[in-house]
MITOR-297162 format. One record per residue (C-alpha): residue number from 1; x, y, z. Coordinates in nm, 3 decimals. Layout:
# residues N
R   nr        u        v        w
R  NUM        X        Y        Z
...
END
This chain:
# residues 68
R   nr        u        v        w
R    1   -7.748   -1.169   -0.849
R    2   -7.764   -1.336   -0.509
R    3   -7.420   -1.197   -0.429
R    4   -7.560   -0.849   -0.499
R    5   -7.841   -0.898   -0.249
R    6   -8.122   -0.996   -0.488
R    7   -8.231   -1.334   -0.359
R    8   -8.534   -1.391   -0.585
R    9   -8.414   -1.263   -0.922
R   10   -8.624   -1.516   -1.112
R   11   -8.937   -1.320   -1.028
R   12   -8.807   -1.031   -1.241
R   13   -8.734   -1.254   -1.540
R   14   -8.960   -1.333   -1.830
R   15   -8.911   -1.630   -2.065
R   16   -8.588   -1.722   -1.883
R   17   -8.383   -1.473   -2.083
R   18   -8.547   -1.131   -2.042
R   19   -8.533   -0.905   -1.740
R   20   -8.836   -0.685   -1.690
R   21   -8.723   -0.328   -1.623
R   22   -8.949   -0.038   -1.543
R   23   -8.932    0.291   -1.729
R   24   -8.798    0.451   -1.412
R   25   -8.504    0.209   -1.390
R   26   -8.416    0.261   -1.757
R   27   -8.441    0.641   -1.728
R   28   -8.230    0.643   -1.412
R   29   -7.966    0.425   -1.576
R   30   -7.948    0.652   -1.882
R   31   -7.909    0.961   -1.664
R   32   -7.646    0.793   -1.449
R   33   -7.442    0.683   -1.751
R   34   -7.454    1.036   -1.893
R   35   -7.341    1.176   -1.559
R   36   -7.056    0.924   -1.535
R   37   -6.941    1.011   -1.887
R   38   -6.911    1.377   -1.788
R   39   -6.734    1.283   -1.464
R   40   -6.475    1.086   -1.662
R   41   -6.411    1.389   -1.883
R   42   -6.352    1.602   -1.574
R   43   -6.133    1.330   -1.427
R   44   -5.905    1.340   -1.730
R   45   -5.887    1.720   -1.718
R   46   -5.795    1.704   -1.350
R   47   -5.524    1.445   -1.414
R   48   -5.378    1.648   -1.700
R   49   -5.366    1.955   -1.475
R   50   -5.194    1.763   -1.198
R   51   -4.938    1.624   -1.442
R   52   -4.849    1.981   -1.539
R   53   -4.852    2.129   -1.188
R   54   -4.673    1.863   -0.984
R   55   -4.329    1.886   -1.150
R   56   -4.329    2.264   -1.099
R   57   -4.432    2.223   -0.736
R   58   -4.154    1.968   -0.686
R   59   -3.903    2.209   -0.841
R   60   -4.018    2.483   -0.603
R   61   -3.974    2.257   -0.301
R   62   -3.633    2.149   -0.427
R   63   -3.528    2.511   -0.479
R   64   -3.654    2.610   -0.134
R   65   -3.463    2.328    0.033
R   66   -3.139    2.404   -0.151
R   67   -3.128    2.779   -0.102
R   68   -3.268    2.836    0.247
END
């Protein structure tokens, strides 16, 4: 945790194995994970679209260069 900028992480620990988290931190983490899950779905849709579009775009450029 020191490499992440938390120099006194022990103060947040209880019984040497538990980390005390506030309700706000847990709620924020849940919301962020849900958001990231949706972003990954959109990422895959974007990649699939690019995979379909790029070969056609390359063919158009090839055609334009050959027949100008």
